[in-house]
C-alpha positions as CSV (number, residue, x, y, z in Angstrom):
1,M,-51.8,48.9,-44.1
2,K,-48.9,48.7,-41.6
3,K,-47.2,51.9,-40.7
4,I,-43.4,52.2,-40.5
5,L,-41.5,55.1,-39.0
6,L,-38.1,55.6,-40.7
7,I,-35.6,57.8,-38.9
8,E,-32.5,58.5,-41.1
9,D,-30.5,61.7,-41.5
10,D,-29.1,60.8,-44.9
11,T,-31.6,62.3,-47.4
12,T,-30.8,59.9,-50.3
13,L,-30.9,56.8,-48.2
14,R,-34.1,57.9,-46.4
15,E,-35.9,58.6,-49.6
16,T,-34.7,55.4,-51.3
17,T,-35.6,53.2,-48.3
18,A,-39.0,54.8,-48.0
19,E,-39.7,54.1,-51.7
20,I,-38.8,50.4,-51.3
21,L,-41.1,50.1,-48.3
22,E,-44.0,51.9,-50.1
23,L,-43.6,49.5,-53.0
24,E,-44.1,46.7,-50.5
25,N,-47.4,48.4,-49.5
26,Y,-46.3,49.9,-46.2
27,E,-47.3,53.4,-45.1
28,V,-44.0,55.2,-44.4
29,V,-43.5,58.2,-42.1
30,T,-40.0,59.7,-42.2
31,A,-37.9,61.8,-39.8
32,S,-34.5,63.4,-40.6
33,N,-33.2,63.4,-37.0
34,G,-33.7,61.6,-33.7
35,K,-35.7,64.4,-31.9
36,N,-38.2,64.6,-34.7
37,G,-38.3,60.8,-34.8
38,V,-39.3,60.5,-31.2
39,E,-42.0,63.1,-31.6
40,L,-43.4,61.3,-34.7
41,A,-43.4,58.0,-32.9
42,V,-45.6,59.4,-30.1
43,Q,-47.9,61.3,-32.6
44,T,-48.4,58.5,-35.1
45,I,-47.8,55.3,-33.1
46,P,-46.2,53.3,-36.0
47,D,-46.3,49.5,-36.2
48,L,-42.5,49.4,-36.5
49,I,-39.5,51.8,-36.2
50,I,-36.3,51.7,-38.3
51,C,-33.6,54.0,-37.0
52,D,-30.1,55.0,-37.9
53,I,-27.5,55.3,-35.1
54,M,-25.2,58.1,-36.1
55,M,-27.3,61.2,-36.2
56,P,-26.9,64.8,-34.9
57,G,-28.7,65.7,-31.7
58,L,-30.3,62.5,-30.4
59,D,-28.4,59.5,-31.7
60,G,-30.1,56.1,-32.4
61,Y,-29.4,54.8,-28.9
62,Q,-30.9,57.8,-27.3
63,V,-34.0,57.5,-29.5
64,L,-34.5,53.9,-28.4
65,N,-34.1,54.8,-24.8
66,E,-36.8,57.5,-25.1
67,I,-39.1,55.2,-27.1
68,S,-38.7,52.4,-24.5
69,A,-39.4,54.8,-21.6
70,N,-42.7,56.0,-23.1
71,E,-45.7,53.8,-22.2
72,T,-47.4,54.3,-25.5
73,T,-44.4,53.4,-27.7
74,K,-42.3,51.0,-25.6
75,R,-43.7,47.9,-27.3
76,I,-43.2,49.1,-30.9
77,P,-40.7,46.8,-32.7
78,F,-37.4,48.7,-33.2
79,I,-34.8,47.9,-35.8
80,F,-31.4,49.6,-36.0
81,M,-30.1,50.2,-39.6
82,S,-26.5,51.5,-39.3
83,A,-23.1,51.7,-41.0
84,K,-21.6,50.6,-37.6
85,T,-20.6,47.0,-38.2
86,E,-18.4,46.3,-35.2
87,M,-19.8,43.5,-33.0
88,I,-19.6,45.7,-29.9
89,E,-22.0,48.1,-31.6
90,V,-24.4,45.4,-32.6
91,R,-24.3,44.0,-29.1
92,K,-24.9,47.4,-27.6
93,G,-28.0,48.0,-29.8
94,M,-29.5,44.6,-28.9
95,D,-28.7,45.0,-25.2
96,L,-30.6,48.2,-25.2
97,G,-33.7,46.3,-26.4
98,A,-33.6,46.6,-30.2
99,D,-35.4,43.8,-32.0
100,D,-32.9,43.6,-34.9
101,Y,-29.7,45.3,-36.2
102,L,-29.1,45.6,-39.9
103,T,-25.8,46.9,-41.3
104,K,-25.7,49.3,-44.3
105,P,-25.9,48.9,-47.2
106,V,-28.9,46.6,-46.5
107,N,-30.1,44.1,-49.0
108,E,-33.7,44.8,-50.0
109,E,-34.8,41.2,-49.4
110,L,-33.1,41.1,-46.0
111,L,-34.8,44.3,-45.0
112,I,-38.2,43.2,-45.9
113,S,-37.7,39.8,-44.3
114,A,-36.6,41.5,-41.0
115,I,-39.6,43.8,-41.0
116,E,-42.1,41.0,-41.7
117,S,-40.6,38.8,-38.9
118,R,-40.7,41.6,-36.3
119,L,-44.3,42.6,-37.3
120,A,-45.4,39.0,-37.0
121,K,-43.9,38.7,-33.5
122,A,-45.6,41.9,-32.5
123,Q,-48.9,40.8,-33.8
124,I,-48.8,37.6,-31.7
125,L,-48.1,39.6,-28.6
126,N,-50.8,42.2,-29.5
127,E,-53.4,39.6,-30.2
128,N,-52.7,38.0,-26.8
129,Q,-53.1,41.4,-25.1
130,K,-56.5,42.0,-26.8
131,H,-57.6,38.5,-25.7
132,I,-56.7,39.4,-22.1
133,V,-58.7,42.6,-22.3
134,S,-61.8,41.0,-23.8
135,T,-61.8,37.8,-21.7
136,G,-59.7,38.3,-18.7
137,K,-57.8,35.2,-19.7
138,D,-54.2,35.0,-20.9
139,N,-53.4,32.6,-23.7
140,Y,-49.7,32.9,-23.2
141,N,-49.0,33.2,-19.5
142,N,-49.1,37.1,-19.6
143,I,-46.4,37.4,-22.3
144,N,-45.4,41.1,-22.6
145,S,-41.9,40.8,-24.1
146,I,-39.8,38.8,-26.5
147,N,-37.9,37.2,-23.6
148,E,-41.2,36.0,-22.1
149,L,-42.2,34.7,-25.5
150,K,-39.0,32.7,-25.6
151,N,-39.7,31.3,-22.2
152,Y,-43.1,30.2,-23.5
153,F,-41.5,28.3,-26.4
154,C,-39.2,26.5,-24.0
155,D,-42.0,25.6,-21.6
156,Y,-44.6,24.4,-24.1
157,G,-42.7,23.8,-27.4
158,T,-41.5,20.6,-29.1
159,T,-37.8,20.1,-29.5
160,K,-36.2,18.8,-32.7
161,V,-32.6,18.4,-33.9
162,F,-31.7,19.0,-37.6
163,E,-28.4,17.9,-39.0
164,K,-26.1,20.1,-41.1
165,G,-27.6,20.7,-44.6
166,E,-31.1,19.4,-43.5
167,L,-34.1,21.4,-44.7
168,I,-36.4,22.6,-42.0
169,Y,-39.1,23.7,-44.4
170,R,-39.3,24.3,-48.1
171,E,-40.1,27.4,-50.1
172,G,-43.7,27.3,-51.3
173,Q,-44.9,24.7,-48.7
174,F,-47.4,25.5,-46.0
175,C,-45.9,25.3,-42.5
176,N,-47.9,25.5,-39.3
177,N,-44.9,26.0,-37.0
178,V,-42.8,28.9,-35.7
179,Y,-39.3,28.2,-34.4
180,L,-36.8,29.3,-31.8
181,I,-33.2,28.2,-32.1
182,Y,-31.9,26.7,-28.9
183,K,-28.5,25.9,-30.3
184,G,-27.1,26.2,-33.9
185,N,-27.4,28.2,-37.1
186,V,-30.1,28.4,-39.7
187,K,-30.2,30.2,-43.1
188,S,-33.3,31.3,-44.9
189,F,-33.0,31.5,-48.7
190,R,-34.9,31.7,-51.9
191,T,-34.0,30.2,-55.3
192,D,-34.3,32.3,-58.4
193,E,-35.4,31.1,-61.9
194,F,-31.8,30.2,-62.7
195,G,-31.4,28.0,-59.7
196,K,-29.2,30.5,-57.9
197,E,-29.6,30.6,-54.1
198,L,-30.2,34.0,-52.5
199,I,-29.6,34.0,-48.8
200,L,-32.1,36.2,-47.0
201,N,-31.1,35.8,-43.4
202,I,-28.9,34.0,-41.0
203,F,-30.4,32.9,-37.6
204,K,-28.3,31.9,-34.6
205,D,-28.8,30.9,-31.0
206,D,-31.9,32.5,-29.4
207,D,-33.4,33.7,-32.7
208,F,-36.9,33.1,-33.9
209,F,-37.8,32.2,-37.5
210,G,-40.9,31.2,-39.4
211,F,-42.9,34.2,-38.1
212,S,-43.3,35.7,-41.5
213,I,-46.3,33.4,-42.3
214,A,-47.3,32.7,-38.7
215,S,-50.5,34.7,-38.7
216,E,-51.6,34.0,-42.3
217,N,-52.7,30.9,-44.2
218,M,-50.1,31.3,-46.9
219,P,-47.1,29.2,-48.2
220,N,-43.5,30.0,-47.1
221,Y,-41.9,32.6,-49.3
222,E,-38.5,31.2,-48.2
223,A,-36.8,27.9,-47.4
224,T,-34.7,27.3,-44.3
225,M,-31.8,24.9,-43.7
226,A,-29.6,24.0,-40.8
227,M,-26.0,25.3,-41.4
228,A,-24.7,23.1,-38.5
229,K,-26.2,20.6,-36.2
230,T,-29.1,22.7,-34.8
231,E,-31.6,22.2,-32.0
232,V,-34.9,24.1,-32.3
233,V,-38.0,24.5,-30.3
234,Y,-41.2,25.0,-32.2
235,I,-44.9,25.5,-31.5
236,S,-47.9,25.6,-33.8
237,K,-49.0,29.0,-35.1
């Protein structure tokens, strides 16, 4: 069972989000402030951290700085979940090294999709590190960060262009590829029993998608479609 550290000072939101994650079979550890969150991260070594930004004491940016500076926690996927919606704030969070930035109120499906995607990326990097330790050989040219993983895609991946409105893969189908967007926009969505489309995520230049099923032999839980003419680079899982 994957462990998630949730750092959120709003009691109601913290408890509600924790309940959602527990129903998705995640083990959840919670902290009500940044200082406690950093301490719990070191003590429990979670698989992923979700953190608010506006908190008393240590704010979310300071939490990320401390997490990134610690050798034991610096590779843990980190997602900001904040009411700050200005693009400058989103950019600041990503520039500091966050893996994703979700704005409150967060759609439940979007939250789970973001978590699954980031956990899958981390799993690929961790499996490569274990391979290095056990064999002394590196499957992925010593990939230690998301940026290095992007370089690997560009060096060894296959390029394909999708026109606007073209499906990349369908919900329920098996897909052996994971994708990096070189240029364009892609939406992921599901269709309910009434035929209504529920958008789960919007991916843009330099984003990965398809990681949610990358490490398991299971069908896609979503469909993806190019929102404009889009060039992607993909590799086999």
